[in-house]
C-alpha positions in Angstrom: -3.2 -12.6 -8.1 -5.6 -10.1 -6.4 -4.1 -7.8 -4.0 -6.4 -7.1 -0.8 -5.8 -4.5 1.8 -5.5 -5.6 5.4 -8.2 -4.3 7.7 -5.6 -3.1 10.5 -4.3 -0.5 8.1 -6.1 2.7 8.2 -5.9 5.1 5.6 -7.0 8.3 4.4 -7.5 10.5 1.1 -6.6 14.1 0.9 -8.3 16.4 -1.3 -5.7 15.9 -4.3 -6.5 11.9 -3.9 -3.3 11.1 -2.1 -3.3 8.4 0.4 -1.6 8.5 3.8 -1.6 4.9 5.4 -1.4 4.8 9.3 -0.3 1.7 11.1 -0.5 1.4 14.9 2.0 -0.6 16.9 -0.3 -2.4 19.1 1.4 -6.2 19.5 3.2 -7.1 22.7 6.6 -7.3 21.1 5.9 -3.9 19.4 5.1 -2.5 22.5 8.2 -3.6 24.3 10.2 -2.3 21.3 8.7 1.2 21.4 9.4 1.3 25.1 13.2 0.6 24.4 13.8 2.6 21.4 11.3 5.2 22.1 9.9 4.7 18.9 6.5 6.1 17.5 3.6 4.1 18.3 2.2 5.0 14.8 3.8 4.7 11.5 2.3 6.7 8.6 3.4 6.5 5.0 2.2 9.1 2.4 1.9 7.6 -1.0 2.5 9.4 -4.4 -0.2 9.8 -7.2 0.6 6.4 -8.8 1.1 4.7 -5.4 -2.2 6.1 -4.4 -3.9 4.9 -7.4 -2.7 1.3 -6.8 -3.8 1.4 -3.1 -7.5 2.4 -4.0 -7.4 -0.4 -6.8 -6.2 -2.9 -4.1 -9.9 -3.7 -3.5 -9.9 -7.4 -3.5 -11.5 -7.5 -7.0 -8.7 -6.4 -9.3 -5.9 -8.6 -10.2 -2.3 -7.2 -10.7 -2.8 -7.4 -14.3 -6.0 -5.3 -14.2 -4.4 -2.5 -12.0 -1.5 -2.4 -14.6 -3.9 -2.0 -17.3 -5.5 0.9 -15.3 -2.3 2.5 -14.4 -1.3 2.5 -18.0 -4.5 4.0 -19.3 -4.0 6.4 -16.8 -0.6 7.4 -16.6 0.9 6.3 -19.9 4.4 6.1 -20.3 5.2 7.6 -16.8 4.7 4.2 -15.1 7.0 2.3 -17.6 8.5 -0.3 -17.0 5.1 -1.1 -15.7 4.7 -4.3 -14.2 8.2 -4.6 -12.8 7.5 -1.4 -10.7 4.1 -2.6 -9.8 5.0 -5.9 -8.7 7.8 -4.4 -6.6 5.4 -2.0 -5.1 3.0 -4.6 -4.3 5.7 -6.8 -2.9 6.6 -3.9 -0.5 2.9 -3.7 0.7 2.9 -7.3 1.2 6.2 -7.3 3.1 5.2 -4.7 5.5 1.8 -6.6 6.1 -0.3 -3.9 4.2 -1.9 -6.1 1.9 -2.2 -9.6 1.1 -2.6 -11.8 -2.1 -5.3 -14.0 -2.9 -5.8 -16.2 -6.1 
């Protein structure tokens, strides 16, 4: 499986290579809920060093296996247990509609 970023997710990278995701709530239901609950119109999510690396590697070319290998090379034991953690993180990104998976 190959994770790909969704185009509606805006992101930026700081000087340390950390990623900040920014999602605007523009749907009709979202606007109604924003009004009712006075919630923020924009959601931001700051990723740590490992999450930022994964995000950058979700380019539509790297498979989950490839991403795991690159994480292992870069971070060594810091990412263990590698694939359970990586898969859980990618599942979270998919569940939040930030990425999709293609074969």
